[in-house]
C-alpha positions as CSV (number, residue, x, y, z in Angstrom):
1,X,67.4,24.0,136.3
2,X,68.3,26.3,133.3
3,X,71.8,26.9,135.2
4,X,72.6,23.2,135.3
5,X,71.7,22.9,131.6
6,X,73.9,25.8,130.8
7,X,76.9,24.6,132.7
8,X,76.4,21.0,131.2
9,X,76.5,22.9,127.6
10,X,79.5,24.8,128.6
11,X,81.2,21.5,129.5
12,X,80.3,20.1,126.4
13,X,81.9,22.9,124.5
14,X,85.4,22.9,126.6
15,X,86.0,19.5,125.2
16,X,85.8,21.0,121.8
17,X,89.1,23.1,121.1
18,X,91.0,24.4,118.1
19,X,93.6,21.8,117.0
20,X,91.8,18.8,118.5
21,X,90.9,16.0,116.1
22,X,87.4,14.8,116.0
23,X,85.4,12.1,114.1
24,X,81.9,12.4,113.0
25,X,79.4,11.7,110.4
26,X,78.4,13.6,107.3
27,X,74.9,14.8,107.7
28,X,74.3,17.0,104.9
29,X,76.5,18.1,101.6
30,X,76.0,21.3,99.9
31,X,78.2,23.1,97.1
32,X,80.3,24.8,99.4
33,X,81.1,22.2,102.0
34,X,79.9,19.3,104.2
35,X,78.1,19.3,107.6
36,X,79.4,16.8,110.0
37,X,77.4,15.5,113.2
38,X,80.0,15.4,116.0
39,X,79.8,13.8,119.5
40,X,77.4,15.8,122.1
41,X,74.7,16.8,119.4
42,X,77.4,19.4,118.0
43,X,77.9,19.9,114.3
44,X,80.9,21.3,112.2
45,X,81.4,22.1,108.7
46,X,84.0,21.4,106.1
47,X,84.4,24.1,103.7
48,X,85.0,22.6,100.0
49,X,88.6,24.0,100.3
50,X,89.4,22.0,103.3
51,X,88.4,18.5,101.8
52,X,91.6,17.6,100.0
53,X,95.1,18.9,99.2
54,X,93.6,18.5,95.6
55,X,91.5,20.8,93.7
56,X,87.9,19.7,94.7
57,X,85.5,20.8,91.7
58,X,82.7,18.5,93.2
59,X,82.5,17.5,96.8
60,X,80.6,14.5,96.1
61,X,83.6,12.7,94.5
62,X,85.1,13.0,97.9
63,X,82.2,12.8,100.6
64,X,79.2,11.0,100.9
65,X,76.3,11.6,103.4
66,X,76.5,9.1,106.2
67,X,80.2,8.6,105.8
68,X,82.3,8.7,109.2
69,X,85.2,11.4,108.6
70,X,88.1,12.5,110.9
71,X,89.1,16.1,111.0
72,X,90.9,18.6,112.8
73,X,88.9,21.6,114.3
74,X,90.6,24.8,112.7
75,X,87.9,27.5,114.0
76,X,85.2,28.1,116.7
77,X,83.5,31.4,116.0
78,X,81.6,33.5,118.5
79,X,78.5,31.8,117.7
80,X,80.1,28.2,118.4
81,X,80.4,27.3,114.9
82,X,83.0,24.8,114.4
83,X,85.1,24.7,111.2
84,X,86.7,21.6,110.5
85,X,89.6,20.5,107.9
86,X,90.4,17.1,106.7
87,X,93.1,18.7,104.5
88,X,95.0,20.1,107.5
89,X,94.6,16.9,109.2
90,X,96.2,14.9,106.3
91,X,99.0,17.6,106.0
92,X,99.8,17.2,109.7
93,X,99.7,13.5,109.6
94,X,102.1,13.4,106.5
95,X,104.5,15.7,108.3
96,X,104.9,13.5,111.5
97,X,105.1,10.3,109.5
98,X,108.5,8.4,110.1
99,X,110.5,8.8,107.1
100,X,110.7,4.8,106.6
101,X,106.7,5.1,106.2
102,X,106.8,6.8,103.0
103,X,110.1,5.4,101.4
104,X,109.8,3.4,98.3
105,X,109.3,-0.5,98.9
106,X,112.6,-2.3,99.2
107,X,114.4,0.7,100.3
108,X,113.4,0.9,103.9
109,X,116.2,0.2,106.4
110,X,119.2,0.6,103.8
111,X,122.3,2.6,104.6
112,X,123.4,5.6,102.5
113,X,126.4,3.3,101.4
114,X,124.0,0.5,100.3
115,X,121.9,3.0,98.4
116,X,124.8,4.5,96.6
117,X,126.6,1.3,95.6
118,X,123.1,0.3,94.1
119,X,123.0,3.3,92.2
120,X,126.6,3.0,90.9
121,X,126.0,-0.6,89.8
122,X,122.7,0.4,88.0
123,X,124.3,3.5,86.4
124,X,127.2,1.5,85.1
125,X,125.1,-1.0,83.8
126,X,123.1,1.7,81.9
127,X,126.2,3.5,80.4
128,X,127.4,-0.3,79.2
129,X,124.3,-0.9,77.5
130,X,124.2,2.7,75.8
131,X,127.7,2.0,74.7
132,X,126.9,-1.2,72.9
133,X,123.8,0.4,71.2
134,X,125.9,3.2,69.9
135,X,128.8,0.8,68.7
136,X,126.5,-1.4,67.0
137,X,125.0,1.7,65.0
138,X,128.4,2.8,63.7
139,X,129.1,-0.6,62.2
140,X,125.9,-0.6,60.0
141,X,127.0,1.8,57.5
142,X,126.8,1.2,53.7
143,X,129.1,-1.1,52.1
144,X,130.6,0.3,48.9
145,X,130.7,-2.3,46.0
146,X,133.5,-2.3,43.4
147,X,132.2,-1.0,40.2
148,X,134.4,-2.6,37.5
């Protein structure tokens, strides 16, 4: 029966491969990273440097035990230890987004000409306001009184 169990275990590890996105639950947090319980009884580790694109001083500000996370497999070593990364997954998702997804509100679907016309109108208004402010300051000088 041992060969059957070995084949089953090999089949389970074949489903896990570098570059694949996986979901799991944080089972333990340490100073250097978080351990994630994956499907099939496997576990992986997210190093503290792979938690966020920002500098992570305290991993507890980003992750909690029992939290469900999605990560990408970045390494599988000779001992079948699985290295995971939330940061790389976020970078991949950001790079594959459609441009309109992260365009500022109200600007999705505008043509280049519409954006240029709006920019020109806003610029003209700002220049006009500046000119009015400068002209009003020029006329506010001291008035000389006649000394007789």
